[in-house]
C-alpha positions in Angstrom: 21.0 9.6 -3.6 19.5 6.2 -4.1 18.1 5.2 -7.6 15.6 2.3 -7.7 16.3 -0.2 -10.2 13.9 -2.4 -11.8 14.7 -5.4 -9.5 13.6 -2.8 -6.6 10.8 -1.8 -8.5 9.3 -5.3 -9.2 10.5 -7.2 -5.8 10.0 -4.4 -3.3 8.1 -1.2 -4.6 5.1 -3.1 -6.0 4.5 -5.6 -3.2 5.2 -2.4 -0.8 2.2 -0.3 -2.3 -0.2 -3.5 -2.5 0.2 -3.8 1.2 0.0 -0.2 1.6 -3.2 0.5 -0.3 -4.6 -2.9 1.5 -3.8 -1.1 4.9 -5.8 1.9 3.6 -8.7 -0.3 3.0 -8.5 -1.7 6.6 -8.3 1.5 8.3 -11.2 3.1 6.1 -13.1 -0.1 6.7 -14.2 -0.4 3.3 -14.3 -3.3 0.9 -11.8 -3.9 -1.8 -12.9 -3.3 -5.2 -10.2 -5.5 -6.9 -9.8 -3.1 -9.9 -9.6 0.2 -8.2 -7.0 -1.5 -5.7 -4.8 -2.9 -8.6 -4.9 0.4 -10.5 -4.1 2.7 -7.4 -1.2 0.3 -6.4 0.2 0.4 -9.8 -0.2 4.0 -10.4 1.6 4.6 -6.9 4.3 2.3 -7.5 4.8 3.8 -11.1 5.0 7.3 -9.6 7.3 6.1 -6.8 9.8 4.6 -9.3 10.0 8.1 -11.2 10.2 10.0 -8.1 13.2 8.0 -7.1 14.8 8.9 -10.4 14.5 12.6 -9.4 18.1 14.2 -8.2 16.5 14.7 -4.6 18.0 13.7 -1.4 17.0 10.8 0.4 14.2 11.4 2.6 12.5 14.1 0.6 11.1 11.5 -1.8 9.2 9.7 1.2 7.5 13.4 1.9 6.8 13.3 -2.0 5.3 9.7 -1.7 3.3 10.3 1.4 1.7 13.3 -0.5 1.0 11.1 -3.7 -0.6 8.3 -1.3 -2.8 10.8 0.0 -3.9 12.2 -3.4 -4.1 9.0 -5.2 -6.4 7.3 -2.4 -8.6 10.4 -2.2 -9.2 10.4 -5.8 -9.4 6.7 -6.5 -10.7 4.9 -3.3 -13.3 7.6 -2.3 -12.0 7.4 1.1 -12.9 10.4 3.6 -9.6 12.8 3.7 -9.2 12.6 7.5 -9.3 8.7 7.5 -7.0 8.7 4.5 -4.2 11.4 6.0 -4.2 9.4 9.3 -4.2 5.8 7.6 -1.5 7.2 5.3 0.7 8.5 8.1 -0.1 5.5 10.3 1.0 3.1 7.5 4.1 4.9 6.7 5.0 4.9 10.4 4.5 0.8 10.4 6.6 0.8 7.2 9.4 2.7 8.7 9.3 0.8 11.9 9.5 -2.5 10.0 12.3 -1.1 8.4 13.9 0.2 11.5 13.6 -3.6 12.9 15.0 -5.2 9.9 18.0 -2.9 10.1 18.6 -3.5 13.7 18.2 -7.2 12.8 20.7 -7.1 10.2 23.4 -5.0 12.1 22.9 -7.5 14.9 24.0 -10.2 12.5 27.0 -7.9 11.3 25.5 -7.8 7.7 26.5 -5.0 5.8 23.5 -2.8 5.0 25.1 0.2 3.2 22.7 0.3 0.4 24.7 2.2 -2.1 27.1 -0.5 -2.3 24.9 -3.6 -2.3 23.6 -5.2 -5.3 20.0 -4.8 -6.6 18.9 -8.3 -5.5 20.9 -8.5 -2.4 19.1 -5.5 -1.0 15.9 -7.1 -2.3 16.7 -10.2 -0.3 17.8 -8.1 2.7 14.5 -6.2 2.4 12.3 -9.5 2.7 12.1 -9.2 6.8 10.7 -5.7 6.5 8.3 -6.5 4.1 7.2 -9.6 6.1 7.1 -7.4 9.2 5.1 -5.0 7.5 2.7 -7.6 6.1 2.3 -9.0 9.8 1.6 -5.6 11.2 -1.4 -5.0 8.6 -2.8 -8.0 9.3 -2.6 -7.3 13.0 -4.1 -3.9 12.4 -6.9 -5.7 10.6 -7.5 -8.0 13.8 -7.6 -5.2 16.0 -9.8 -3.1 14.1 -12.1 -5.8 13.3 -12.7 -6.9 16.9 -12.4 -3.6 18.5 -13.7 -0.3 17.4 -10.5 1.6 17.6 -11.3 4.4 15.2 -14.4 6.1 16.0 -16.4 6.8 12.8 -16.7 10.6 13.6 -15.9 11.7 9.9 
């Protein structure tokens, strides 16, 4: 089991949830209400921190985080449920893809990526490329949705 430290919380979880919630705004094509944006991001970050403290296997926490993201976005953001669920799964897929690319890059450079033996600050430094990749993919998603009508407005 992987435990989240305070360093991981401040340098990885909080920025990741801010990007995730911003991506939900992009997919729902709703303007950002700064108060609700910060509130929902911080609530989700704190909940993820406590979920990581639970004695559950690595991977189960991701499923719980996905469900909590859907619930928080549904109640705080007033985004329709269909867009909420689709957006959450798309953004978590993009996050997983960026982390996979980062792991392949680090493996290609022969860097030890075993998170159980790495120091928290080293883990955060090794995670910066995946965070940057996630930011870039959300910006590309924004560009695509702004210039093309990819997601029909049926719901």
